[in-house]
BAZA-368690 format. One record per residue (C-alpha): x, y, z. Coordinates in pm, 1 decimal, decimal comma, padded with zeros to 6 digits. Layout:
! BAZA-368690
PT       px       py       pz
PT        X        Y        Z
...
END
This chain:
! BAZA-368690
PT       px       py       pz
PT -00672,5 -02606,2 -00075,5
PT -00493,8 -02281,1 -00090,1
PT -00280,7 -02248,2  00185,8
PT -00279,8 -01893,1  00224,4
PT  00003,9 -01691,5  00313,9
PT -00023,7 -01441,2  00637,7
PT  00192,2 -01169,7  00722,0
PT  00192,4 -01087,5  01137,3
PT  00383,7 -00751,8  01241,7
PT  00484,7 -00692,7  01596,2
PT  00775,7 -00542,2  01751,4
PT  00725,4 -00777,7  02053,3
PT  00889,5 -01118,9  01936,8
PT  00668,6 -01313,6  02219,1
PT  00343,7 -01201,6  02057,9
PT  00439,1 -01291,0  01686,0
PT  00537,6 -01616,1  01814,5
PT  00220,2 -01635,5  02000,5
PT  00012,9 -01569,3  01683,8
PT  00227,4 -01810,1  01475,4
PT  00165,8 -02061,8  01669,5
PT -00216,0 -01976,1  01664,2
PT -00227,5 -01981,1  01291,3
PT  00079,6 -02223,0  01140,5
PT -00148,6 -02552,0  01079,9
PT -00430,6 -02363,3  00864,9
PT -00196,7 -02082,2  00669,7
PT  00185,1 -02011,1  00595,1
PT  00258,9 -01734,4  00845,4
PT  00547,1 -01471,7  00758,7
PT  00655,5 -01268,1  01067,9
PT  00833,7 -00905,2  01097,9
PT  00895,8 -00665,1  01357,9
PT  00890,2 -00330,9  01183,7
PT  00722,7 -00182,7  00859,5
PT  01009,8 -00142,9  00653,0
PT  01077,2 -00532,6  00683,5
PT  00714,6 -00630,3  00664,4
PT  00715,6 -00429,5  00327,9
PT  00977,2 -00597,7  00207,6
PT  00820,0 -00953,3  00295,3
PT  00513,3 -00823,2  00095,3
PT  00757,8 -00762,2 -00213,0
PT  00888,9 -01091,0 -00235,7
PT  00543,1 -01315,7 -00156,5
PT  00149,9 -01302,8 -00226,7
PT  00049,9 -01212,9  00079,0
PT -00338,7 -01261,4  00144,1
PT -00397,2 -01084,1  00505,0
PT -00161,9 -00873,9  00681,8
PT -00204,5 -00821,5  01051,6
PT -00027,4 -00540,8  01230,4
PT  00004,9 -00412,6  01600,1
PT -00132,1 -00044,4  01646,7
PT  00189,3  00072,3  01818,7
PT  00534,7  00018,7  01706,1
PT  00874,2  00198,4  01673,6
PT  00912,4  00357,3  01358,8
PT  00577,5  00392,0  01169,9
PT  00259,7  00270,7  01325,6
PT  00026,6 -00042,5  01225,7
PT -00229,7  00175,0  01082,5
PT  00062,9  00381,9  00887,7
PT  00227,7  00042,0  00781,7
PT -00131,2 -00067,3  00652,8
PT -00206,6  00248,7  00476,8
PT  00149,0  00200,3  00259,2
PT  00053,7 -00182,0  00198,3
PT -00270,4 -00084,2  00077,7
PT -00151,9  00180,9 -00184,7
PT  00125,1 -00122,6 -00287,7
PT -00100,2 -00428,8 -00242,2
PT -00441,8 -00282,3 -00281,0
PT -00593,1 -00670,0 -00243,9
PT -00454,9 -00764,1  00076,3
PT -00649,5 -00747,0  00372,2
PT -00561,4 -00551,5  00644,8
PT -00635,3 -00631,8  00989,8
PT -00530,0 -00422,5  01323,1
PT -00407,9 -00546,2  01658,4
PT -00462,9 -00332,2  01960,2
PT -00434,5 -00272,5  02305,2
PT -00634,3  00055,1  02311,7
PT -00981,3  00044,8  02391,0
PT -01105,7  00374,0  02280,1
PT -01306,5  00266,0  01996,4
PT -01392,8  00623,1  01809,6
PT -00986,0  00686,0  01803,8
PT -00991,1  00316,1  01656,8
PT -01230,5  00370,0  01403,8
PT -01082,1  00663,8  01293,1
PT -00799,7  00484,1  01237,7
PT -00925,8  00189,8  01080,8
PT -01111,8  00422,6  00851,8
PT -00767,9  00601,0  00741,3
PT -00637,2  00302,8  00636,2
PT -00973,2  00076,2  00481,9
PT -00878,0 -00193,0  00763,4
PT -01116,4 -00520,2  00710,9
PT -01108,5 -00613,7  01140,5
PT -00962,1 -00528,1  01433,8
PT -00815,5 -00760,4  01754,5
PT -00804,1 -00618,7  02076,4
PT -00527,4 -00709,5  02305,1
PT -00512,8 -00952,7  02509,6
PT -00630,6 -01169,5  02210,6
PT -00783,6 -01536,0  02235,7
PT -00646,4 -01802,1  02010,7
PT -01027,2 -01880,9  01858,7
PT -01124,7 -01495,5  01834,2
PT -00811,7 -01433,9  01607,7
PT -00881,8 -01778,7  01367,4
PT -01225,2 -01598,0  01305,2
PT -01110,6 -01279,6  01224,2
PT -00842,2 -01442,0  01007,6
PT -01113,9 -01696,0  00839,3
PT -01308,4 -01365,7  00770,5
PT -01042,2 -01187,7  00637,3
PT -00930,6 -01454,5  00368,0
PT -01308,1 -01477,8  00294,8
PT -01298,9 -01133,0  00193,3
PT -00997,2 -01175,4  00025,5
PT -01112,1 -01468,5 -00191,3
PT -01417,5 -01289,0 -00276,7
PT -01184,5 -00991,6 -00402,3
PT -01005,7 -01276,3 -00589,8
PT -01321,6 -01417,3 -00760,7
PT -01399,8 -01046,2 -00893,4
PT -01027,3 -00986,5 -01024,4
PT -01100,1 -01295,0 -01203,9
PT -01319,8 -01112,3 -01418,2
PT -01050,8 -00898,7 -01491,4
PT -00789,6 -01125,0 -01587,7
PT -00844,7 -01127,9 -01981,6
PT -00592,1 -00820,7 -02014,7
PT -00303,7 -00957,6 -01815,8
PT -00063,6 -01225,0 -01971,7
PT -00000,9 -01567,2 -01819,5
PT  00324,6 -01427,7 -01650,0
PT  00154,2 -01129,5 -01538,9
PT -00109,0 -01370,8 -01363,9
PT  00191,6 -01603,3 -01214,3
PT  00345,8 -01324,1 -01015,3
PT -00022,2 -01202,7 -00896,9
PT -00019,1 -01572,8 -00741,0
PT  00292,3 -01604,8 -00624,0
PT  00400,7 -01897,7 -00826,3
PT  00714,3 -01692,9 -00950,9
PT  00877,5 -01425,4 -00792,3
PT  01005,7 -01122,2 -00982,7
PT  01381,2 -01195,4 -00983,3
PT  01305,6 -01551,8 -01120,8
PT  01108,9 -01362,5 -01416,6
PT  01373,8 -01124,3 -01495,8
PT  01653,9 -01344,7 -01473,3
PT  01483,3 -01592,4 -01778,2
PT  01404,5 -01242,2 -01916,1
PT  01775,2 -01171,6 -01949,1
PT  01835,6 -01533,0 -02106,2
PT  01566,5 -01440,9 -02370,2
PT  01744,6 -01111,4 -02468,1
PT  01873,4 -01270,4 -02768,4
PT  01573,4 -01433,3 -02934,5
PT  01377,5 -01137,2 -02893,5
PT  01606,9 -00926,4 -03072,3
PT  01580,2 -01158,8 -03363,6
PT  01153,0 -01131,0 -03294,3
PT  01173,3 -00792,7 -03327,5
PT  01374,2 -00772,7 -03647,5
PT  01107,8 -01041,2 -03834,0
PT  00813,9 -00809,0 -03706,0
PT  01016,2 -00498,8 -03880,6
PT  01050,7 -00732,5 -04180,1
PT  00690,2 -00746,4 -04160,6
PT  00747,1 -01174,7 -04127,8
PT  00516,5 -01206,2 -03847,0
PT  00285,9 -00954,7 -03683,3
PT  00312,2 -00755,4 -03361,3
PT  00094,4 -00994,2 -03199,2
PT  00205,3 -01314,2 -03300,4
PT  00570,5 -01234,1 -03180,3
PT  00423,4 -01119,6 -02863,8
PT  00260,7 -01446,3 -02815,7
PT  00560,5 -01664,3 -02963,0
PT  00799,9 -01457,7 -02683,0
PT  00539,9 -01553,4 -02381,0
PT  00544,1 -01922,0 -02488,1
PT  00912,0 -01922,3 -02520,6
PT  00880,9 -01734,7 -02138,6
PT  00692,0 -01997,2 -02009,7
PT  00890,5 -02287,7 -02168,4
PT  01178,4 -02149,5 -01994,9
PT  01029,3 -02113,1 -01658,1
PT  00936,8 -02470,2 -01674,8
PT  01275,9 -02550,8 -01786,1
PT  01465,1 -02396,5 -01480,4
PT  01233,6 -02546,0 -01230,1
PT  01041,2 -02240,2 -01161,2
PT  00703,9 -02345,0 -01246,8
PT  00531,4 -02678,3 -01373,3
PT  00250,2 -02709,2 -01665,9
PT -00025,9 -02729,0 -01380,1
PT  00068,9 -02377,2 -01265,1
PT  00044,7 -02233,3 -01589,7
PT -00264,7 -02407,9 -01693,7
PT -00425,0 -02263,6 -01345,9
PT -00288,9 -01902,7 -01467,4
PT -00437,6 -01953,5 -01779,7
PT -00754,5 -02061,8 -01668,9
PT -00773,1 -01748,2 -01479,2
PT -00648,9 -01527,0 -01778,9
PT -00946,3 -01696,1 -01990,3
PT -01188,0 -01623,4 -01690,6
PT -01227,0 -01999,5 -01625,3
PT -01257,6 -01915,1 -01299,1
PT -01393,2 -02263,0 -01036,9
PT -01344,1 -02636,8 -01162,9
PT -01484,0 -02898,9 -00861,2
PT -01642,7 -02601,8 -00674,3
PT -01439,1 -02355,7 -00536,3
PT -01126,5 -02410,5 -00699,5
PT -00962,3 -02477,9 -01017,8
PT -00821,8 -02876,3 -01020,6
PT -00622,3 -02927,7 -01303,1
PT -00475,1 -03301,4 -01301,9
PT -00106,1 -03328,8 -01392,2
PT -00156,4 -03615,6 -01621,1
PT -00394,8 -03449,9 -01814,3
PT -00170,0 -03123,1 -01798,0
PT  00102,1 -03357,1 -01981,9
PT -00111,4 -03415,3 -02249,5
PT -00146,2 -03055,2 -02411,6
PT  00094,8 -02865,4 -02545,2
PT  00097,4 -02479,9 -02459,4
PT  00122,2 -02373,8 -02796,4
PT -00182,4 -02559,4 -02867,5
PT -00345,5 -02455,4 -02577,9
PT -00318,0 -02098,2 -02672,2
PT -00442,5 -02180,1 -03032,9
PT -00765,1 -02315,9 -02892,0
PT -00806,0 -02109,3 -02545,6
PT -00874,6 -02429,8 -02358,4
PT -00703,1 -02600,6 -02047,8
PT -00659,8 -02947,6 -02005,7
PT -00884,4 -03049,6 -01683,9
PT -00907,5 -03432,5 -01641,8
PT -00851,8 -03733,3 -01811,5
PT -01096,9 -04088,4 -01879,4
PT -00987,6 -04414,2 -02002,0
PT -01082,9 -04288,5 -02337,3
PT -01089,5 -03895,0 -02329,5
PT -00899,7 -03601,2 -02221,4
PT -01156,8 -03329,1 -02062,8
PT -01092,8 -02944,3 -02171,5
PT -01222,5 -02662,2 -01988,0
PT -01333,9 -02381,0 -02257,5
PT -01474,5 -02001,6 -02188,9
PT -01720,3 -02047,4 -02461,2
PT -01875,7 -02371,8 -02652,4
PT -01687,6 -02501,8 -02922,9
PT -01818,2 -02605,3 -03260,3
PT -01806,5 -02975,7 -03388,7
PT -01498,0 -02861,5 -03652,7
PT -01306,4 -02715,8 -03375,4
PT -01316,8 -02987,0 -03194,0
PT -01254,7 -03241,7 -03472,1
PT -00961,1 -03062,3 -03519,0
PT -00815,9 -03060,2 -03191,7
PT -00908,2 -03443,5 -03138,4
PT -00694,1 -03492,7 -03483,1
PT -00379,2 -03305,6 -03293,5
PT -00387,2 -03458,7 -02989,4
PT -00462,0 -03799,0 -03115,1
PT -00727,5 -03848,2 -02846,0
PT -01095,3 -03789,7 -02810,8
PT -01176,7 -03461,2 -02651,9
PT -01482,1 -03374,4 -02388,4
PT -01548,0 -02992,1 -02371,9
PT -01697,2 -02845,6 -02124,1
PT -01802,7 -02453,1 -02047,0
PT -02129,0 -02343,4 -01873,0
PT -02354,6 -02423,3 -02196,4
PT -02645,2 -02614,3 -02143,0
PT -02633,8 -02747,3 -02469,9
PT -02282,3 -02839,0 -02456,5
PT -02315,0 -02983,1 -02118,2
PT -02626,7 -03219,9 -02213,0
PT -02369,5 -03371,7 -02487,3
PT -02150,7 -03532,9 -02211,2
PT -02167,7 -03760,2 -01961,8
PT -02355,2 -03700,6 -01643,3
PT -02061,5 -03716,0 -01420,4
PT -01887,0 -03442,2 -01628,3
PT -02162,1 -03181,4 -01561,5
PT -02005,5 -03015,2 -01274,6
PT -01637,1 -03039,7 -01382,4
PT -01624,9 -02650,8 -01478,4
PT -01828,3 -02357,5 -01313,6
PT -01803,6 -02039,2 -01475,4
PT -01818,6 -01711,5 -01327,4
END
């Protein structure tokens, strides 16, 4: 189950502490006492929901949420206020496209309910975003989901510069195509992220599944067994557009966005040296597999 990042912004430290206590068992709670610090937190972390107090020194909560919407449109926005003038409040909410609001003094259960509804809206939005991930690289998806930070990526890209110059020279000479170079560069980058401990194979395959449009496995979330991720080299996964999901005593279960013909399946088994169960949303393909695997993959 995902542990979502929540950002609470209030210039009253006592109120921040109370909200953190109310939410810390269900969410990873970040706090800030002003808008500038809040935006800095959002630059460094993948924040699912931001809740800001209406009245703060400097920029107001609504102004902060407007800025947050411009830079991080997917983050759900909630306003916390002591005002009871609903007309004034609704005008402000509409200005920042706020998902909901809480009126002080708040009750813990009311806060939890509002946050839960906000997270549900965030998750629904994430489902829609899955459909658009094919135009993104795996690294871009990893950044979007907070698996790696921009600073980590920049450092690895600096280490990669010498190899990049060689690749550009090979493209110029016609030895490899630009697409082949881009894919090789990304594979090298991902391997370096793993070598440096910034990500692991499960992280990478999770993002690759999103990129391929393989949205939800085993119910509501992608679930990739670490032992299966170790069995498939990333280069091979790229080649066949597949994600390792699970293992049995005799086979490896892989998820794919489209059914594979028997020839390709045989090629994969030959390269892996083991039987492969391929799962997707094709009824014909599913019927060929043991019953217990019928619900391993649910496509969007």
